[in-house]
N, C-alpha and C positions, 0 to 999 in steps of 0.2 A: 072728850078726848080720853082714850083709854090709857091707863098708866102701865108702863112697861116695867116688869120685874127684871132685875139683873139675872141673866142666865148663869148657871154654874158651869163655867167652861174650864176644863182642866188645863188648858194651854198656858194661862198665866202662872199656874202653880209649877208647871214644868220649867218655865222660864226662870222663876224665882230660884228653883233648885239648881239650875244651871249656873246662874249668877253666884249663888252662895258657894258652890263647890269650886267654881273658877276662882273666886276670891280666896278660898282656903288653899288652893294650889299655888296661887301667887304668893301667899304668905309663907307657905312651905319653902318655896324656892328662895324667897328673899331672906328668910331666917337662916337657912343653910348657907347661903352666899355671904351674908354679912358676918355671921358668927365664924364661918370658915376663914374669911378674910382677916377678922380680928385675931383669930388663933394663929394665922400665918404671921401677922405682925408681931404678936407676942413671942412666937418661936424665933423670929429674926432678932428681936430685941434681946432675948435671953441667950442667943447664940446656939440654939439647939440644932443639931444636924437632923434629928428625927422630928417630923412634924406632929409632935405629941398634942399640943394645944389645938392645932388646926383639926386634927381628927376628933379630939375630945369635944370641942365646941360644935363641930359639924354633926357628929352623931347625937350629941345632946339636943341640938336644935331639931334634928329629925325625930327623935323620941318624943320631945315635947309637942311637936306638931302632930304626930300620930295620936297622942293622947287627946289633943284638942279636937281632932277629926272624930275620934271615937266618942267623945262627949257630945259633939254636934249631932252625930248620927243617932245616938241614944236619945237625945232631946227631941229629935224629930219623930221618933217612934213612940214616944210617950203621949 
């Protein structure tokens, strides 16, 4: 019986990349949503009329996730 060598098929690699970046997109949306909501609650608790903490937390989450995506892309290219 001849042994079969595993073929180097690029399709699973594309699937892994799709799952990886789908997960990062979900994390981005969840982080912005949760931190924006916490900022909204903090603004309401402090009685602020301008949504300062909601904007601060939302943009902070966005910046942090963009940095995480940047690191992830650089790690893949190394």
